C-alpha positions, 0 to 999 in steps of 0.5 A: 612052326608058323604056317603061311597062306601060301603054304595053305594054299599048296597043300593039295586038297587042303583047301576043301578040308578046311572049308568042309569041316572048319567052315573057313573058306580060303579066298583065291587071289582076288580080293574079297569085296569088303564093306568096312574099313580097318583102322590101326597101326597096320593094314589087313588083308582078307584071306578066307570067309565063312559060311555066314559071311564073316571075313577073316583078315591077316595083319601085313606086319603082325600077322594077327587074324582079325574076324569081321562078322557080317552082323557088326562084331569084329575082333582079333582072334589069334596072333597068328595063323598058325594059332588061329588054325590051332583054335578051329581044328580043337573048337571048331565051334570057337564063335559059339565060345564068344556067344556064349562068354557071358560078356567075355568070361573065360570061365563061361566060355570053358563051361560052354566048351563041355557041352559043345563037344558033346554036341559036335561028338554026336553030330560028327562022330569022326571028328577026333580022326578029322582033327588028328589028320588036320594036325598032321597035315598042318604039321601043328601041335594042338594048343595047350589052352585055345580057349584062353588064348582066344580069350586073350587075343579078343580081349586084349590084342585088338584094342588098337584096331577099329573096324568102321561100316562105311557109315563110321559106325564102330563094331562091337566086341566079339564076346556076347552076353549069352550064357548056356544054362546048366 
């Protein structure tokens, strides 16, 4: 099932749950004031932001989700809003998976997920109940392999898309070179 922004906004209390549990703050009808431009085969519109100043945009043609950080990194993170929500629910620390990817190595991302999941369980003991409730409210099934799907999206889907700052500086990849210590 494919989820739309209109559907997300129509579910009572969901905006607040997404913001509180997943740091995904849906925007009101007024457009986000963005300080960059997207160059590519389609146009993108802002749909949400996060607490760190990042902006989520959706492709008008493809429905792909583009994420632009406040630090000059950008990339496509999912082929659809539904796929992105599955990632958010399964791995609310998805940005850390990219940070600790060792430059885009999916095995490093999987290794990081093991530690990040333990940390999440310690921080939020009821996270599994929250996940189940969000999947149910969104009428979604858990993704089979959200880490590989994220890796694929960042590696391949944004190849034709560039995000440019006002001075035409091109954004860097969402992959970072850090790894978690064993």
